[in-house]
N, C-alpha and C positions, 0 to 999 in steps of 0.2 A: 138363498142360503141352503146349505146342505146338512140340515139337522144340527147335531152337535159334533160332526166329524172335525177332527183336528186337521188344520192346514199346515203342511210342512214346507220348508223352503225349497225352492228349485235348486238343482245342483249349481254350485258356484261357477261363474265363468272362468275359463283358464287364464292363468297369469303367466305372461311370457318371461323369457330369460332376462330381458332388460325392461321390466315393467314400468319403470317410473321416470324414464328419460324426459317425458313431457311435462313433468311437474317438479322441476328442479327448484330448490329454495331460492328465493330472491335475496339480494343483498340486504344486509341489516337484520336486526332482531325484531320480531313482532312482539315477543314477550321477554321481559327481563326482570329478574329478581336480584336485588343487591343487598347483601348482608342481612337477610331475613332471620329474625329471631322470634321465638314464641315459647313461653313457659306457661304451665298451669300450676299456680302456687309456687312451690320451691322446686318444681321438677321441670327442667328445661327439655323441650321436645325438639326444637329447631334452634340452631345457633350459627350465625354467619353463613347462611346458605345463599349462594349466588349461582344463577344459571341463566341460560338464554335458550329461546326456541326461535329459530329463524322463520321468516315468512315462507310458508309452504313446506316446512320441515316437520317431520314426526320424530319426537324425542320421547324415549321411555325412561321412567324412573323406577328402579328396583331397589329393594332393601328388605331387611328382616321385618317381621311384625313389630310394631312399636317404634319404628324408625322415623315416623312423622310424615309419612306419604299422604295420608288422608287429611292430616292437619294442614299440610301445604295446600291441598285443593280447597280446603275451607277458607284459607286466607285469600285464595284467588277468587273465589265466588263471593267473598264479602261476608260469609257467615261468621268469620273471626277476623280480628284485626291483629296485625303483627305488633309485637312489642318494640322491635327495632327493624330498620331496613326499609326498602322501598320497592314497590311493584311499579313497573313501567310498561307501557304499551306504545309501540311506534315512536319511542324516544321520549314520550311524555308521561309524567307520573299519573297513576290511577289513584284518584282521591280515596283515602281510607273510608270516608263516609258514603262513597258511591254504593247504591244498592245493586242487586243483581241485574235489573233491567238497564242500568247505566253503565255496566261493565262490558268490555268487549269479549267476554268469555261465556261459552255455553257449556253446561256440566251434564255429563251422563253418568248416572250411578251404576254400580255393579249389578244390582237387580233392576229389572225393567220397571218395577212399581207402577204398572198399568192399573188404572182404576177398574175393577171388575164390572161395575154397573154402567160404564160408558163404552160406547162402540169404538172400534179402532180409530176411525177418523177423528172422533171427539177426543180420544186419548192423545193423538198426535197433535192436537191444538192446544193442549193445556198450557205449555210455555208461552205461546203467543197470547192467550187469554190473560194470564197472570201479568204479562207485560202491557196489558191495556188494549190489545188489538180487538176490535168487534168480532164476535163469534163468527158471523158469516164470512168476513174477510179472512179470519184465521183458517176456516175450513177450506176456503178456496186455495189459500197458499199451501196448505198441507196436502191437499188433494193432488196438486201438480207433481208431487214427489212420489206418489204411490207407485207409479209404473217404473220410473227409474230405480226405485229401491226394491223392486221385485215384489211389491205388495198389492198389485192391481187385483181387485176382486175381494179384498179383505175389509174394505172400508166399513161395511155395515155389520161385520162380525163383532163378537166379544172376545176379550183376551183368552178366556178358557178354550176357545175354539182354534187357537193358533199354537204351533209348536214353539219350543223355547227359542230356537233360532229366528223364527218369524217375529216373536215378541221383541227380541233384541233388535231386529231391524226397525221395528216401530219406535223403540226407545231411541235409537240413533236418529231416525227421521225427526222425532220430536225435538232432539237436540239441534240438529242442523237447520231446521226450518226457522229457528229464531234469528238466522242471519248473522250470527256472530263470527268473527274471523278466526278466533281461537277456540278449539274444542278441548275440553278437559274430560278425559275418559278414565273412569275409575274401575279397573279390572272388568272391562265390558264382557269378556268371554269366560270369566273364571267359573261361572256356575253351569256351563255347558259341557256336554259330553265331548270326547275327543274328536269324533268325526264332525259334529256340528261346529265345534270350535275352529277346525281347519277350514271348513267351508266359509265361515264368517270372517276369518282372517284374510282369506283370499278376496272375498267380496268387499271387505273394508278397503283393501289396497286398490282394487279396481275402481271403486267409486270415488276414493280419495284422488286417484290419478286424474279424474275428470274435473275435479274442483280445486285441489291444491290447498286445502285448509292447513293452518298450522295446528298441530296436535301435540298435547302433552298427555302421555298415556301412563297410567300407573299399572304395574303388574308384578306378580311374584314369580312369573314364569320367564326364566332366562331365554329359553328358545323362542318364546313369543316376542320377547323384546328384540332379539336379533332379527327375527323375521320381518317385523313391522317397522323397524326404526332406521333413521339416519344416524342417530347417536343414542347411546344408552348411558344414563347417569346412575351412579350408585350412592345411595344415602347411607351414612354410618348408623350403626345401632345406637351409639351415644350421640347426643346432639353435637353437631360440628359441621364443618364444610363438606361439600360433595367429595366423596372418596375416590371417584373415578369418572372419567368421561371417555367412552369408547366409541369411536366412529365405526360405522358399518358401511362398507363399500356399496355403492348403489348398483354395481353390475352383478352382485350376487343374486341369482334368480330366487324369487320368493314363492314360486309355485312348486311344480313337480320336481324340479332340480335342486330345491333348497338343501335338503339333507345330504345330497350327493356332492355338494360343492365343498372342496377341501379347505376353504377358509372358515366354514362355520364352526367346526369343532374347536379350533384354537380361540375364536372369539368367545364361544361359550365357556371354555376353560379359563380364559382370562377374567371374564366376569364373575365366574364362580370364585376364583381366587380372591378377587376384590371384595366380594360379598363376605367371604370368610374372614378376611383381614379387617373388614369394616365392623365385624361383631366383636373384635378384641377390645 
């Protein structure tokens, strides 16, 4: 260890003009929500929400604050139960009573929530330990991912010794190591500065291309949604059906050429208009 020196992420690998051809979504929906509704007392938060996320697909969900994005994730993790509707995975219903360890979803919160008294490797194992995996086996499984995730050499450090970007990599590793086929990401880069956020967006797409997880991403950032996604869904301000489903062409470069591609501004403008209309 190098005293209390902060470790920063290595520069993100370059992302090519056709970055995701090797991870095209497979046929069929990995995740499907049908007519989901949820109210708190007399206040409806979600009403008749239906959506799909295909196998190997990244779908972003955008909407104003209070539109029910976080509530939707809580329904998927099992922290809440829907009042109406059904959640399905691989064509089969997900039992409402199924706990987190029995669901095919792994959740990554906005903040890294690393425990300051645990070393990085032990932080990466928490999800596995909660799922009942013996600690030694959990450490071995997590350790295998440190090099691919750009974290080699940080295993014995503490969270305070890592930069924000490196901490988010640990948080993502902790999510992925659980072995779930669908990842639920709640504004994973929202707390980072612009440069680190750009690096982590590129890094996420590179590592996703190698694994092809299905991802449902919550974000407030239209540009981030376009850059990372195959489709972008818009939730209305008032409880109701999805207000927009905007596909993003896969041949748009997601690296250095992203902002120069002439298709990006119209996509962003369309999403902005949908979000404004959804607040009415």
